[in-house]
C-alpha positions as CSV (number, residue, x, y, z in Angstrom):
1,M,-25.8,-2.8,-35.4
2,S,-22.8,-4.2,-37.6
3,T,-21.6,-0.4,-36.1
4,F,-21.6,-1.5,-33.2
5,Y,-20.1,-4.6,-33.7
6,G,-17.7,-3.7,-35.4
7,I,-16.6,-0.6,-32.6
8,I,-16.1,-3.6,-30.6
9,L,-13.8,-6.0,-32.5
10,C,-11.6,-2.6,-33.2
11,S,-11.2,-1.8,-29.3
12,C,-10.3,-5.8,-28.3
13,S,-8.1,-6.3,-31.2
14,D,-6.5,-2.5,-30.0
15,G,-5.3,-4.4,-26.3
16,A,-4.2,-6.7,-27.7
17,D,-1.2,-6.2,-28.1
18,K,-0.2,-5.1,-25.1
19,K,1.2,-8.3,-22.9
20,I,1.1,-9.4,-19.4
21,D,4.6,-9.2,-18.4
22,D,5.0,-5.4,-20.2
23,V,3.0,-4.4,-16.4
24,P,5.1,-3.7,-13.4
25,I,3.9,-5.7,-10.6
26,K,5.6,-4.8,-6.9
27,K,6.9,-8.2,-5.5
28,N,5.0,-8.4,-2.0
29,E,1.6,-7.5,-4.2
30,L,2.2,-11.0,-5.6
31,S,2.3,-13.1,-2.8
32,Q,1.2,-13.2,0.8
33,P,2.9,-12.2,3.7
34,T,3.5,-15.2,5.9
35,K,2.4,-14.6,9.5
36,P,4.2,-13.7,11.9
37,P,4.7,-16.1,15.2
38,S,2.9,-14.8,18.3
39,A,4.8,-13.3,20.9
40,F,2.8,-14.7,23.6
41,N,3.0,-18.4,24.6
42,D,-0.5,-18.7,26.9
43,S,-3.4,-20.6,26.0
44,L,-7.0,-20.1,26.2
45,W,-8.8,-22.5,27.3
46,V,-12.0,-23.3,26.6
47,S,-15.5,-26.1,27.8
48,S,-19.1,-24.3,26.8
49,P,-20.2,-23.8,23.6
50,T,-17.9,-20.8,21.9
51,A,-16.7,-19.0,19.4
52,V,-13.5,-18.3,19.4
53,F,-12.3,-14.9,17.5
54,F,-8.4,-15.1,17.4
55,H,-6.5,-12.0,16.1
56,P,-3.0,-11.1,15.9
57,D,-0.7,-9.6,19.1
58,S,1.0,-6.7,18.6
59,M,3.9,-7.7,17.6
60,Q,2.6,-10.7,15.1
61,L,0.1,-7.6,13.8
62,E,3.4,-4.9,13.1
63,K,5.6,-7.7,11.3
64,F,2.6,-8.2,9.2
65,M,2.3,-4.4,8.5
66,Q,6.4,-4.3,7.7
67,S,6.0,-7.2,5.5
68,S,3.2,-6.5,3.5
69,S,2.2,-3.6,1.5
70,K,0.1,-0.8,2.9
71,N,-3.1,-2.1,0.6
72,V,-2.4,-5.5,1.7
73,Y,-2.8,-4.7,5.5
74,E,-5.4,-2.3,5.3
75,S,-8.0,-4.8,3.3
76,T,-6.6,-7.4,5.6
77,T,-7.6,-5.5,9.0
78,H,-10.3,-3.4,7.2
79,E,-12.2,-7.3,5.7
80,S,-11.5,-9.0,9.3
81,F,-13.0,-6.1,10.8
82,F,-15.8,-6.0,9.0
83,Q,-16.4,-10.1,8.9
84,M,-15.5,-10.5,12.7
85,R,-18.1,-7.4,13.0
86,N,-21.3,-9.7,11.1
87,C,-20.5,-12.7,13.0
88,R,-20.5,-11.0,16.5
89,I,-24.2,-10.0,15.4
90,V,-25.8,-12.4,14.6
91,L,-23.6,-14.6,17.3
92,K,-25.6,-12.0,20.0
93,K,-29.0,-12.3,17.3
94,Y,-29.4,-15.9,17.3
95,W,-26.8,-17.8,19.0
96,P,-27.4,-16.4,22.0
97,H,-26.3,-19.2,24.2
98,V,-23.0,-19.6,22.8
99,S,-20.2,-17.3,24.7
100,I,-17.4,-15.5,22.8
101,Q,-14.3,-15.0,22.9
102,E,-11.6,-13.0,22.2
103,A,-7.9,-15.0,21.5
104,H,-5.4,-11.8,21.1
105,K,-2.9,-12.7,23.1
106,F,-3.3,-16.7,22.9
107,R,-0.4,-19.0,21.4
108,Y,-2.7,-21.5,22.0
109,L,-6.7,-22.8,21.9
110,V,-7.3,-26.0,24.3
111,F,-10.7,-27.3,24.1
112,K,-11.9,-29.1,26.9
113,K,-14.6,-31.8,25.3
114,S,-17.3,-33.6,26.9
115,D,-15.9,-37.3,27.1
116,Q,-12.2,-35.4,29.2
117,R,-9.6,-35.0,25.9
118,S,-8.8,-32.0,24.6
119,T,-7.8,-31.3,21.6
120,V,-4.9,-28.1,21.3
121,I,-4.7,-25.4,18.5
122,D,-1.6,-24.0,17.5
123,L,-2.7,-20.6,16.2
124,N,1.1,-20.1,14.8
125,N,0.1,-22.9,12.9
126,Q,-3.2,-21.6,11.5
127,G,-2.3,-19.5,7.8
128,N,-5.2,-16.8,8.6
129,L,-4.1,-14.0,10.6
130,Y,-7.5,-13.6,12.1
131,G,-10.5,-16.0,11.9
132,L,-13.1,-17.9,14.3
133,F,-13.3,-21.0,15.8
134,L,-16.7,-22.9,16.6
135,F,-16.8,-25.4,19.7
136,H,-18.9,-27.9,21.7
137,P,-18.0,-30.2,24.0
138,D,-19.1,-33.3,22.2
139,K,-17.6,-32.3,19.1
140,E,-14.1,-31.4,17.5
141,P,-13.9,-27.5,17.2
142,E,-14.5,-26.3,13.6
143,L,-12.5,-23.6,11.8
144,V,-15.2,-22.0,9.8
145,D,-15.5,-19.3,6.7
146,M,-16.8,-16.2,8.4
147,M,-18.0,-15.3,5.6
148,N,-21.2,-17.8,5.6
149,I,-21.6,-17.4,9.1
150,E,-24.8,-18.6,9.2
151,T,-24.7,-21.7,7.6
152,A,-21.9,-22.7,9.7
153,L,-23.4,-22.0,12.8
154,G,-26.6,-24.0,12.2
155,F,-24.5,-26.8,10.5
156,Y,-22.2,-27.3,13.6
157,F,-24.0,-26.2,16.2
158,K,-27.0,-28.8,15.4
């Protein structure tokens, strides 16, 4: 038994001499690229219970691809695709009365509430390329975590 612990201690001490500074890291892998502005200035109007998925237009996606590493681009698009797909499945199965809107050629989301006031969201000011807003006319729209869609839907629409 003592031999086993000796091996662990030896293997741990071998890595202790290495410094983090010795590991080469590419600059664009450290910092998240900024979201490019939309090529469109159109508005999507929403006035009923809706889940609004937003994602970049083709120009934004091209600029994001140019400003990020291949790994960052691929992981971001892969992750968002599967998160959005899961959200759509949950919405259609458990919340069929909530309509689904896609916002990929819109810069502004205009949510018209039941008291006739509107909330405008400029997607250029959103830090994420992809996301989901939930809206009910009696409430303010809410940006939700797509990984926790079941919980978010329950809290927002009840």
